[in-house]
N, C-alpha and C positions, 0 to 999 in steps of 0.2 A: 498610449505607449509608454514604455518604461525608459527612464533615463539610463545611459550607460553604466553609471556608477552604481545603481541599484543592486543590492544584494540579491542573488538568485537561489533561493533555498532549495535543496534537493532532498526529497522524502523518498524513501525506499521501503517498500512493503513486501514483507515474505508471506506467502500464504499457500495452503494446500489448494487443490483444485477449486475453482470458483466459476460460476457463469459470467458470461459477458455482462449480463445486467448487475450482477453483484460487484464486478470490477469496476463498472461504470460509476455505480453508487459510492464505492468505497473512495475513489478518486475524488468524486465531487465532495463527500463528506470530509475526508482528510484536508483537502485543500481549504475548504471553508473555516474548518477549525483552525489550522495553521495561520490562516490569513486573520482570523479574529484574535488569535493569541498573541501573534506578533505585529499586529497592526499594519499589515502591508497588504497590497492588492493581490486578489487571487492570481492575476496574471505573472505574478513574480515566481511562482512555485513550480517546481518539477516534480512529478510525482511518478515513479516507476513501480508496477506491481510485478513482481517475480512469482510465477506460478510454479509449485513443485507437486509432483506425483505424490500420492500418499505413501508410497514405497520409499520415498526419500526422507521423510520425516520420521525421527527416533524420539519416542517418549518412554521414560521408564525401562529402557532395553528392547522396546518393541516398536515397530513400524507402525505409523499411523493407520495403515492399510489393515494391519491385523487387528489393532485396537477397535476399528470401526466394525469388524465381524462380530464382536461380542456384544 
């Protein structure tokens, strides 16, 4: 159980489409890395994965969906 005064870091990850398994692994790995880096228990971290359509990502003036076609 965490003390009330414990800092509760919030980690936000933006990604294109990912499978459920990929997101679960991402959350586990990001939480572990942050816990080790900050010396805090894993339970202290909030991790949110925002999944975006490839049509909503732009790289070099083209959508990620368009870049994936080539």
